[in-house]
C-alpha positions as MATLAB code, in Angstrom:
seq = 'XXXXXXXXXXXXXXXXXXXXXXXXXXXXXXXXXXXXXXXXXXXXXXXXXXXXXXXXXXXXXXXXXXXXXXXXXXXXXXXXXXXXXXX';
ca = [
       7.719  -34.399   17.450;
      10.252  -36.852   17.734;
       8.341  -40.028   16.235;
       9.732  -40.828   12.661;
       6.443  -42.572   11.805;
       4.419  -39.529   12.545;
       7.034  -36.515   11.768;
       9.227  -38.102    8.985;
       7.569  -36.161    6.087;
       6.794  -33.061    8.094;
       8.493  -29.898    7.512;
       8.453  -27.213   10.185;
       9.438  -23.346    9.505;
      11.793  -22.396   12.612;
      13.249  -19.117   11.406;
      13.375  -16.699    8.138;
      16.203  -14.583    7.224;
      16.466  -11.677    4.716;
      20.099  -11.736    3.410;
      21.409   -8.935    1.168;
      24.638   -9.291   -0.472;
      26.113   -5.915   -1.281;
      28.920   -7.097   -3.335;
      26.456   -8.389   -5.851;
      24.554   -5.220   -5.775;
      27.828   -3.176   -6.285;
      28.685   -5.373   -9.391;
      25.313   -4.942  -11.069;
      24.978   -1.219  -10.139;
      21.688   -2.174   -8.276;
      20.195   -0.665   -5.302;
      18.213   -2.803   -2.867;
      14.562   -1.829   -1.946;
      13.364   -3.468    1.329;
      10.283   -5.348    0.642;
       7.314   -4.785    2.731;
       6.863   -7.806    5.108;
       4.132   -8.441    7.580;
       5.192   -8.324   11.348;
       6.733  -11.557   12.602;
       7.688  -12.484    8.938;
      11.426  -12.526    9.687;
      13.156  -13.939   12.643;
      12.227  -16.848   14.806;
       8.996  -18.735   14.125;
       6.854  -20.381   16.832;
       8.438  -23.514   16.234;
      11.808  -22.286   16.981;
      11.406  -22.408   20.713;
       8.920  -25.439   20.436;
      12.129  -27.564   19.052;
      14.395  -26.113   21.582;
      16.580  -24.207   19.252;
      19.074  -21.440   19.940;
      20.705  -18.867   17.561;
      24.393  -18.959   17.640;
      25.546  -16.640   14.922;
      22.679  -14.274   13.794;
      20.173  -13.177   16.195;
      19.052  -10.248   13.774;
      16.918  -11.802   10.688;
      18.125   -9.195    8.631;
      21.604   -9.767    7.401;
      23.921   -7.651    5.139;
      27.145   -9.339    4.017;
      29.789   -8.371    1.417;
      30.883  -12.096    1.005;
      29.290  -14.540   -1.364;
      29.522  -17.239    1.562;
      27.397  -17.020    4.869;
      27.168  -19.472    7.573;
      24.057  -19.149    9.785;
      24.534  -21.322   12.863;
      22.169  -22.715   15.708;
      22.012  -25.150   18.426;
      19.465  -27.329   19.946;
      18.747  -29.352   22.837;
      18.620  -32.681   20.867;
      19.469  -34.212   17.377;
      17.360  -32.849   14.396;
      17.391  -33.139   10.804;
      17.570  -29.530    9.320;
      17.444  -27.872    5.867;
      17.331  -24.462    4.387;
      15.845  -22.892    1.214;
      16.691  -19.553   -0.505;
      14.653  -17.640   -2.851;
];
């Protein structure tokens, strides 16, 4: 889990969030329909605890905001390279 020769190209999913920006919805006169997701799809994934991570800012994986900017913070017990993706 901390060996660059083994894990350098590995990507581990540790958490998934659903973020809804209500200012965008208001600007387009749209309504948001919550997608049907399987249990456990959002939130902490099994690797979250395996890597010693902790939520700092958003415990709830369903986030509603009126801002165009959002920071999701976490902490861990040792250095890790992290990345995010959005759909």
